[in-house]
N, C-alpha and C positions, 0 to 999 in steps of 0.2 A: 168608470171604471168597472170592468167586468168582475162579476161576483159582489159587488157593492149593491147596497140597497140606496136609492137616490133621496129617500126622506131625512135618515138619521146616520147614514155611513156605516150600519151595521153590515156584516158578512151576509150576504142572503144564504138562508138554509139549503137551498136546491144546491147551490153551487159547492157549500160545504160538504153535503152528504155525498156527492159525486166524488169527491176528492177520497172520500173515507169508505166508501162503499167497495172495494177490491175490487180484484179480478173477475171477470164474468167467465162464464162457463168455457166460452170458444177460447179464450186466454189460457185458460187451466189445460184445454185440451190439447192445444199447440205445444205447450211446454212438455206436458206429460208425453206427447207423441215425440218430440223432440230428443228427450231426455231416455227415450226407451231403446233407442238404436243398439246400444249395447247389448240389449236383451236377446236380440235376435241370433247373436250366435251362440246362446243357451238353448235357447227352445227352439230353433228348428232341428238341431240333431235329437231333442227329446220328443219332439212330435213325429220326426221322422221314424221312429224306432216304436212310439206307444200304439199305434194301431188305432182304429176309428173308435173302439171302446175307450181306450183310454185317453184320447182327446176329448172326448166328449165327456170323460170324468173330469179332466183338467179344466175343461172350460166351464163345467157346471160349478165345480169349487171356485173358480177364480170369480165367476158372476157373483156368486153368493157372498163371498169375502169382501170382492168390491163393496158391495151394498151394505155390508155391517160396518165397515171403515167408513162410509159414506153416513150412514145413520148415527154412529158413534162421535163422528166429527162435529156433525151438527149438535147434537145433543151436547156435547162437551163446549162447544164455541157458545152456546147459548147460555150457558149457565154463567151468571154475572161474577161471580167471583173469580170463576176460570180464564173467562174472556178478558177480565181486567189484568189478572197475572198475565197472561199470555201476551197483551197488548205492553205491559211493562218490560217483560222480561223476555218476551219472544226472539227478538233478535239476538238475546244471549245464547237462549236455551237450545234452539234449533240446531246451530253449529255444534254445539257440546254433544247433543244428542247423536246427531249423523257423526261425528267423531269417533263416538262411543261404539256405536254399531259397526264403523269400518274397522276399529281396533279389534273388536270381538270377531268380527269375520276374519281377520289376519290372524288373531290367536287360535281361533278355532280350528280354521284351516292348515295351521301348520306352518306358516309363511316365515315364522323367524326362527324355524329350525333347519334351516339351510346349511 
């Protein structure tokens, strides 16, 4: 069988690591690109009115903050306590956080005051 060691029936370490390694950079980039389509409707008008200097500032801030998010994500994900908590409760926490952010956006935007 694939993923089995022929000597003692133990699961092959390489096969086990492949399952738990997570998505690769290309997969993350594709999902990010696919999820970003709605942003075009927001950013095109902003960039159309910002001018060259404004676009440069937006791009610089964006790149700096993406780097901050990447370093923060790597830092927190490599801490054993946080990594274990996310592994155990991440499937529950992520939807709750996203719902909370969505509700905050709706409330702050006055969507319920119609």
